[in-house]
mmJSON file of the N, C-alpha and C atoms, coordinates in Angstrom:
{"data_MODEL":{"atom_site":{
"group_PDB":["ATOM","ATOM","ATOM","ATOM","ATOM","ATOM","ATOM","ATOM","ATOM","ATOM","ATOM","ATOM","ATOM","ATOM","ATOM","ATOM","ATOM","ATOM","ATOM","ATOM","ATOM","ATOM","ATOM","ATOM","ATOM","ATOM","ATOM","ATOM","ATOM","ATOM","ATOM","ATOM","ATOM","ATOM","ATOM","ATOM","ATOM","ATOM","ATOM","ATOM","ATOM","ATOM","ATOM","ATOM","ATOM","ATOM","ATOM","ATOM","ATOM","ATOM","ATOM","ATOM","ATOM","ATOM","ATOM","ATOM","ATOM","ATOM","ATOM","ATOM","ATOM","ATOM","ATOM","ATOM","ATOM","ATOM","ATOM","ATOM","ATOM","ATOM","ATOM","ATOM","ATOM","ATOM","ATOM","ATOM","ATOM","ATOM","ATOM","ATOM","ATOM","ATOM","ATOM","ATOM","ATOM","ATOM","ATOM","ATOM","ATOM","ATOM","ATOM","ATOM","ATOM","ATOM","ATOM","ATOM","ATOM","ATOM","ATOM","ATOM","ATOM","ATOM","ATOM","ATOM","ATOM","ATOM","ATOM","ATOM","ATOM","ATOM","ATOM","ATOM","ATOM","ATOM","ATOM","ATOM","ATOM","ATOM","ATOM","ATOM","ATOM","ATOM","ATOM","ATOM","ATOM","ATOM","ATOM","ATOM","ATOM","ATOM","ATOM","ATOM","ATOM","ATOM","ATOM","ATOM","ATOM","ATOM"],
"id":[1,2,3,4,5,6,7,8,9,10,11,12,13,14,15,16,17,18,19,20,21,22,23,24,25,26,27,28,29,30,31,32,33,34,35,36,37,38,39,40,41,42,43,44,45,46,47,48,49,50,51,52,53,54,55,56,57,58,59,60,61,62,63,64,65,66,67,68,69,70,71,72,73,74,75,76,77,78,79,80,81,82,83,84,85,86,87,88,89,90,91,92,93,94,95,96,97,98,99,100,101,102,103,104,105,106,107,108,109,110,111,112,113,114,115,116,117,118,119,120,121,122,123,124,125,126,127,128,129,130,131,132,133,134,135,136,137,138],
"type_symbol":["N","C","C","N","C","C","N","C","C","N","C","C","N","C","C","N","C","C","N","C","C","N","C","C","N","C","C","N","C","C","N","C","C","N","C","C","N","C","C","N","C","C","N","C","C","N","C","C","N","C","C","N","C","C","N","C","C","N","C","C","N","C","C","N","C","C","N","C","C","N","C","C","N","C","C","N","C","C","N","C","C","N","C","C","N","C","C","N","C","C","N","C","C","N","C","C","N","C","C","N","C","C","N","C","C","N","C","C","N","C","C","N","C","C","N","C","C","N","C","C","N","C","C","N","C","C","N","C","C","N","C","C","N","C","C","N","C","C"],
"label_atom_id":["N","CA","C","N","CA","C","N","CA","C","N","CA","C","N","CA","C","N","CA","C","N","CA","C","N","CA","C","N","CA","C","N","CA","C","N","CA","C","N","CA","C","N","CA","C","N","CA","C","N","CA","C","N","CA","C","N","CA","C","N","CA","C","N","CA","C","N","CA","C","N","CA","C","N","CA","C","N","CA","C","N","CA","C","N","CA","C","N","CA","C","N","CA","C","N","CA","C","N","CA","C","N","CA","C","N","CA","C","N","CA","C","N","CA","C","N","CA","C","N","CA","C","N","CA","C","N","CA","C","N","CA","C","N","CA","C","N","CA","C","N","CA","C","N","CA","C","N","CA","C","N","CA","C","N","CA","C","N","CA","C"],
"label_alt_id":[null,null,null,null,null,null,null,null,null,null,null,null,null,null,null,null,null,null,null,null,null,null,null,null,null,null,null,null,null,null,null,null,null,null,null,null,null,null,null,null,null,null,null,null,null,null,null,null,null,null,null,null,null,null,null,null,null,null,null,null,null,null,null,null,null,null,null,null,null,null,null,null,null,null,null,null,null,null,null,null,null,null,null,null,null,null,null,null,null,null,null,null,null,null,null,null,null,null,null,null,null,null,null,null,null,null,null,null,null,null,null,null,null,null,null,null,null,null,null,null,null,null,null,null,null,null,null,null,null,null,null,null,null,null,null,null,null,null],
"label_comp_id":["MET","MET","MET","LYS","LYS","LYS","VAL","VAL","VAL","GLY","GLY","GLY","VAL","VAL","VAL","ASN","ASN","ASN","LEU","LEU","LEU","ILE","ILE","ILE","ASN","ASN","ASN","PHE","PHE","PHE","GLY","GLY","GLY","PRO","PRO","PRO","SER","SER","SER","ALA","ALA","ALA","SER","SER","SER","PRO","PRO","PRO","ASP","ASP","ASP","SER","SER","SER","LEU","LEU","LEU","ARG","ARG","ARG","ARG","ARG","ARG","TRP","TRP","TRP","ALA","ALA","ALA","ARG","ARG","ARG","LEU","LEU","LEU","THR","THR","THR","GLU","GLU","GLU","ALA","ALA","ALA","LEU","LEU","LEU","GLY","GLY","GLY","TYR","TYR","TYR","HIS","HIS","HIS","LEU","LEU","LEU","LEU","LEU","LEU","MET","MET","MET","THR","THR","THR","SER","SER","SER","ASP","ASP","ASP","HIS","HIS","HIS","VAL","VAL","VAL","THR","THR","THR","VAL","VAL","VAL","THR","THR","THR","ALA","ALA","ALA","ALA","ALA","ALA","VAL","VAL","VAL"],
"label_asym_id":["A","A","A","A","A","A","A","A","A","A","A","A","A","A","A","A","A","A","A","A","A","A","A","A","A","A","A","A","A","A","A","A","A","A","A","A","A","A","A","A","A","A","A","A","A","A","A","A","A","A","A","A","A","A","A","A","A","A","A","A","A","A","A","A","A","A","A","A","A","A","A","A","A","A","A","A","A","A","A","A","A","A","A","A","A","A","A","A","A","A","A","A","A","A","A","A","A","A","A","A","A","A","A","A","A","A","A","A","A","A","A","A","A","A","A","A","A","A","A","A","A","A","A","A","A","A","A","A","A","A","A","A","A","A","A","A","A","A"],
"label_entity_id":["1","1","1","1","1","1","1","1","1","1","1","1","1","1","1","1","1","1","1","1","1","1","1","1","1","1","1","1","1","1","1","1","1","1","1","1","1","1","1","1","1","1","1","1","1","1","1","1","1","1","1","1","1","1","1","1","1","1","1","1","1","1","1","1","1","1","1","1","1","1","1","1","1","1","1","1","1","1","1","1","1","1","1","1","1","1","1","1","1","1","1","1","1","1","1","1","1","1","1","1","1","1","1","1","1","1","1","1","1","1","1","1","1","1","1","1","1","1","1","1","1","1","1","1","1","1","1","1","1","1","1","1","1","1","1","1","1","1"],
"label_seq_id":[1,1,1,2,2,2,3,3,3,4,4,4,5,5,5,6,6,6,7,7,7,8,8,8,9,9,9,10,10,10,11,11,11,12,12,12,13,13,13,14,14,14,15,15,15,16,16,16,17,17,17,18,18,18,19,19,19,20,20,20,21,21,21,22,22,22,23,23,23,24,24,24,25,25,25,26,26,26,27,27,27,28,28,28,29,29,29,30,30,30,31,31,31,32,32,32,33,33,33,34,34,34,35,35,35,36,36,36,37,37,37,38,38,38,39,39,39,40,40,40,41,41,41,42,42,42,43,43,43,44,44,44,45,45,45,46,46,46],
"pdbx_PDB_ins_code":[null,null,null,null,null,null,null,null,null,null,null,null,null,null,null,null,null,null,null,null,null,null,null,null,null,null,null,null,null,null,null,null,null,null,null,null,null,null,null,null,null,null,null,null,null,null,null,null,null,null,null,null,null,null,null,null,null,null,null,null,null,null,null,null,null,null,null,null,null,null,null,null,null,null,null,null,null,null,null,null,null,null,null,null,null,null,null,null,null,null,null,null,null,null,null,null,null,null,null,null,null,null,null,null,null,null,null,null,null,null,null,null,null,null,null,null,null,null,null,null,null,null,null,null,null,null,null,null,null,null,null,null,null,null,null,null,null,null],
"Cartn_x":[0.657,0.352,0.592,-0.334,-0.177,0.147,1.108,1.577,1.357,0.966,0.719,1.412,1.204,1.817,0.71,0.766,-0.174,0.573,0.194,0.874,0.288,1.135,0.682,0.165,-1.051,-1.643,-1.825,-0.903,-0.94,0.484,0.66,1.985,2.784,4.026,4.852,5.187,5.167,5.52,4.326,3.201,1.994,1.638,2.622,2.359,1.961,1.272,0.921,2.136,3.231,4.432,4.996,5.026,5.538,4.661,3.348,2.438,2.568,2.753,2.947,4.223,5.299,6.569,6.401,5.724,5.492,4.665,3.65,2.815,3.641,4.473,5.313,6.326,6.927,7.891,7.214,6.047,5.306,4.992,4.533,4.236,5.504,6.577,7.835,8.4,8.175,8.683,7.778,6.632,5.772,4.75,4.519,3.481,2.115,1.163,-0.16,-1.19,-0.867,-1.85,-1.149,-1.753,-1.303,-2.54,-2.511,-3.695,-3.324,-4.307,-4.173,-5.391,-5.295,-6.414,-7.465,-8.729,-9.785,-10.226,-9.513,-9.854,-9.309,-10.162,-9.736,-8.993,-9.422,-8.758,-8.591,-7.695,-7.481,-8.075,-8.916,-9.558,-8.63,-8.882,-8.112,-8.401,-7.47,-7.662,-8.906,-9.682,-10.924,-10.734],
"Cartn_y":[16.678,16.102,14.604,13.837,12.385,12.022,11.143,10.765,9.274,8.89,7.486,7.036,5.785,5.149,4.522,4.728,4.115,3.038,1.784,0.664,0.364,-0.082,-0.584,-1.994,-2.261,-3.579,-4.386,-4.208,-5.001,-5.227,-6.215,-6.503,-7.421,-7.685,-8.654,-8.248,-6.955,-6.518,-6.538,-7.068,-7.066,-8.457,-9.277,-10.61,-10.48,-11.465,-11.395,-11.189,-11.869,-11.71,-10.302,-9.751,-8.394,-7.374,-7.501,-6.567,-6.677,-7.88,-8.083,-7.397,-7.542,-6.881,-5.366,-4.828,-3.387,-2.927,-3.696,-3.333,-3.289,-4.281,-4.316,-3.181,-2.895,-1.802,-0.456,-0.26,0.987,1.225,0.189,0.311,0.576,-0.133,0.036,1.442,2.057,3.404,4.49,4.108,5.058,5.774,5.283,5.902,5.645,6.538,6.451,5.758,5.543,4.99,4.14,3.03,2.185,1.857,2.152,1.92,1.402,0.836,0.452,0.979,1.06,1.498,0.404,0.794,-0.209,-0.387,0.231,0.089,-1.237,-2.002,-3.275,-3.054,-2.07,-1.724,-0.219,0.215,1.641,1.974,2.988,3.365,4.229,4.253,5.111,6.571,7.434,8.875,9.35,10.154,10.652,12.094],
"Cartn_z":[12.386,11.122,11.222,10.675,10.594,9.153,8.989,7.657,7.474,6.256,5.967,4.702,4.378,3.214,2.377,1.058,0.127,-0.643,-0.456,-1.099,-2.471,-3.362,-4.656,-4.429,-4.883,-4.637,-5.924,-6.872,-8.094,-8.571,-9.426,-9.964,-9.064,-9.467,-8.744,-7.31,-7.014,-5.658,-4.711,-5.15,-4.324,-3.807,-3.579,-3.029,-1.555,-1.008,0.414,1.322,1.037,1.866,1.769,0.576,0.382,1.099,0.963,1.633,3.149,3.639,5.081,5.557,4.792,5.16,5.172,4.156,4.116,5.314,5.672,6.818,8.099,8.302,9.511,9.522,8.376,8.291,8.529,7.926,8.1,9.572,10.257,11.681,12.49,12.183,12.917,12.76,11.607,11.364,11.933,12.498,13.181,12.317,11.111,10.28,10.898,10.603,11.206,10.324,9.063,8.133,7.09,6.762,5.659,4.847,3.55,2.734,1.357,0.684,-0.714,-1.449,-2.748,-3.569,-3.617,-3.72,-3.843,-5.292,-6.231,-7.645,-8.162,-8.806,-9.368,-10.679,-11.444,-12.698,-12.769,-13.611,-13.838,-15.198,-15.24,-16.499,-17.342,-18.623,-19.53,-19.209,-19.537,-19.304,-20.047,-19.387,-19.996,-20.38],
"occupancy":[1.0,1.0,1.0,1.0,1.0,1.0,1.0,1.0,1.0,1.0,1.0,1.0,1.0,1.0,1.0,1.0,1.0,1.0,1.0,1.0,1.0,1.0,1.0,1.0,1.0,1.0,1.0,1.0,1.0,1.0,1.0,1.0,1.0,1.0,1.0,1.0,1.0,1.0,1.0,1.0,1.0,1.0,1.0,1.0,1.0,1.0,1.0,1.0,1.0,1.0,1.0,1.0,1.0,1.0,1.0,1.0,1.0,1.0,1.0,1.0,1.0,1.0,1.0,1.0,1.0,1.0,1.0,1.0,1.0,1.0,1.0,1.0,1.0,1.0,1.0,1.0,1.0,1.0,1.0,1.0,1.0,1.0,1.0,1.0,1.0,1.0,1.0,1.0,1.0,1.0,1.0,1.0,1.0,1.0,1.0,1.0,1.0,1.0,1.0,1.0,1.0,1.0,1.0,1.0,1.0,1.0,1.0,1.0,1.0,1.0,1.0,1.0,1.0,1.0,1.0,1.0,1.0,1.0,1.0,1.0,1.0,1.0,1.0,1.0,1.0,1.0,1.0,1.0,1.0,1.0,1.0,1.0,1.0,1.0,1.0,1.0,1.0,1.0],
"B_iso_or_equiv":[0.0,0.0,0.0,0.0,0.0,0.0,0.0,0.0,0.0,0.0,0.0,0.0,0.0,0.0,0.0,0.0,0.0,0.0,0.0,0.0,0.0,0.0,0.0,0.0,0.0,0.0,0.0,0.0,0.0,0.0,0.0,0.0,0.0,0.0,0.0,0.0,0.0,0.0,0.0,0.0,0.0,0.0,0.0,0.0,0.0,0.0,0.0,0.0,0.0,0.0,0.0,0.0,0.0,0.0,0.0,0.0,0.0,0.0,0.0,0.0,0.0,0.0,0.0,0.0,0.0,0.0,0.0,0.0,0.0,0.0,0.0,0.0,0.0,0.0,0.0,0.0,0.0,0.0,0.0,0.0,0.0,0.0,0.0,0.0,0.0,0.0,0.0,0.0,0.0,0.0,0.0,0.0,0.0,0.0,0.0,0.0,0.0,0.0,0.0,0.0,0.0,0.0,0.0,0.0,0.0,0.0,0.0,0.0,0.0,0.0,0.0,0.0,0.0,0.0,0.0,0.0,0.0,0.0,0.0,0.0,0.0,0.0,0.0,0.0,0.0,0.0,0.0,0.0,0.0,0.0,0.0,0.0,0.0,0.0,0.0,0.0,0.0,0.0],
"pdbx_formal_charge":[null,null,null,null,null,null,null,null,null,null,null,null,null,null,null,null,null,null,null,null,null,null,null,null,null,null,null,null,null,null,null,null,null,null,null,null,null,null,null,null,null,null,null,null,null,null,null,null,null,null,null,null,null,null,null,null,null,null,null,null,null,null,null,null,null,null,null,null,null,null,null,null,null,null,null,null,null,null,null,null,null,null,null,null,null,null,null,null,null,null,null,null,null,null,null,null,null,null,null,null,null,null,null,null,null,null,null,null,null,null,null,null,null,null,null,null,null,null,null,null,null,null,null,null,null,null,null,null,null,null,null,null,null,null,null,null,null,null],
"auth_seq_id":[1,1,1,2,2,2,3,3,3,4,4,4,5,5,5,6,6,6,7,7,7,8,8,8,9,9,9,10,10,10,11,11,11,12,12,12,13,13,13,14,14,14,15,15,15,16,16,16,17,17,17,18,18,18,19,19,19,20,20,20,21,21,21,22,22,22,23,23,23,24,24,24,25,25,25,26,26,26,27,27,27,28,28,28,29,29,29,30,30,30,31,31,31,32,32,32,33,33,33,34,34,34,35,35,35,36,36,36,37,37,37,38,38,38,39,39,39,40,40,40,41,41,41,42,42,42,43,43,43,44,44,44,45,45,45,46,46,46],
"auth_comp_id":["MET","MET","MET","LYS","LYS","LYS","VAL","VAL","VAL","GLY","GLY","GLY","VAL","VAL","VAL","ASN","ASN","ASN","LEU","LEU","LEU","ILE","ILE","ILE","ASN","ASN","ASN","PHE","PHE","PHE","GLY","GLY","GLY","PRO","PRO","PRO","SER","SER","SER","ALA","ALA","ALA","SER","SER","SER","PRO","PRO","PRO","ASP","ASP","ASP","SER","SER","SER","LEU","LEU","LEU","ARG","ARG","ARG","ARG","ARG","ARG","TRP","TRP","TRP","ALA","ALA","ALA","ARG","ARG","ARG","LEU","LEU","LEU","THR","THR","THR","GLU","GLU","GLU","ALA","ALA","ALA","LEU","LEU","LEU","GLY","GLY","GLY","TYR","TYR","TYR","HIS","HIS","HIS","LEU","LEU","LEU","LEU","LEU","LEU","MET","MET","MET","THR","THR","THR","SER","SER","SER","ASP","ASP","ASP","HIS","HIS","HIS","VAL","VAL","VAL","THR","THR","THR","VAL","VAL","VAL","THR","THR","THR","ALA","ALA","ALA","ALA","ALA","ALA","VAL","VAL","VAL"],
"auth_asym_id":["A","A","A","A","A","A","A","A","A","A","A","A","A","A","A","A","A","A","A","A","A","A","A","A","A","A","A","A","A","A","A","A","A","A","A","A","A","A","A","A","A","A","A","A","A","A","A","A","A","A","A","A","A","A","A","A","A","A","A","A","A","A","A","A","A","A","A","A","A","A","A","A","A","A","A","A","A","A","A","A","A","A","A","A","A","A","A","A","A","A","A","A","A","A","A","A","A","A","A","A","A","A","A","A","A","A","A","A","A","A","A","A","A","A","A","A","A","A","A","A","A","A","A","A","A","A","A","A","A","A","A","A","A","A","A","A","A","A"],
"auth_atom_id":["N","CA","C","N","CA","C","N","CA","C","N","CA","C","N","CA","C","N","CA","C","N","CA","C","N","CA","C","N","CA","C","N","CA","C","N","CA","C","N","CA","C","N","CA","C","N","CA","C","N","CA","C","N","CA","C","N","CA","C","N","CA","C","N","CA","C","N","CA","C","N","CA","C","N","CA","C","N","CA","C","N","CA","C","N","CA","C","N","CA","C","N","CA","C","N","CA","C","N","CA","C","N","CA","C","N","CA","C","N","CA","C","N","CA","C","N","CA","C","N","CA","C","N","CA","C","N","CA","C","N","CA","C","N","CA","C","N","CA","C","N","CA","C","N","CA","C","N","CA","C","N","CA","C","N","CA","C","N","CA","C"],
"pdbx_PDB_model_num":[1,1,1,1,1,1,1,1,1,1,1,1,1,1,1,1,1,1,1,1,1,1,1,1,1,1,1,1,1,1,1,1,1,1,1,1,1,1,1,1,1,1,1,1,1,1,1,1,1,1,1,1,1,1,1,1,1,1,1,1,1,1,1,1,1,1,1,1,1,1,1,1,1,1,1,1,1,1,1,1,1,1,1,1,1,1,1,1,1,1,1,1,1,1,1,1,1,1,1,1,1,1,1,1,1,1,1,1,1,1,1,1,1,1,1,1,1,1,1,1,1,1,1,1,1,1,1,1,1,1,1,1,1,1,1,1,1,1]
}}}
């Protein structure tokens, strides 16, 4: 099984430096995937 990490790409914790640190940590810990959502906005519940 391959396990990955899904990063939050909005808000104060989504700065370039923070995302870079998460990417390096994810790789160092041996995860196989690092991804973010491609949604620019979140829609209201339908």
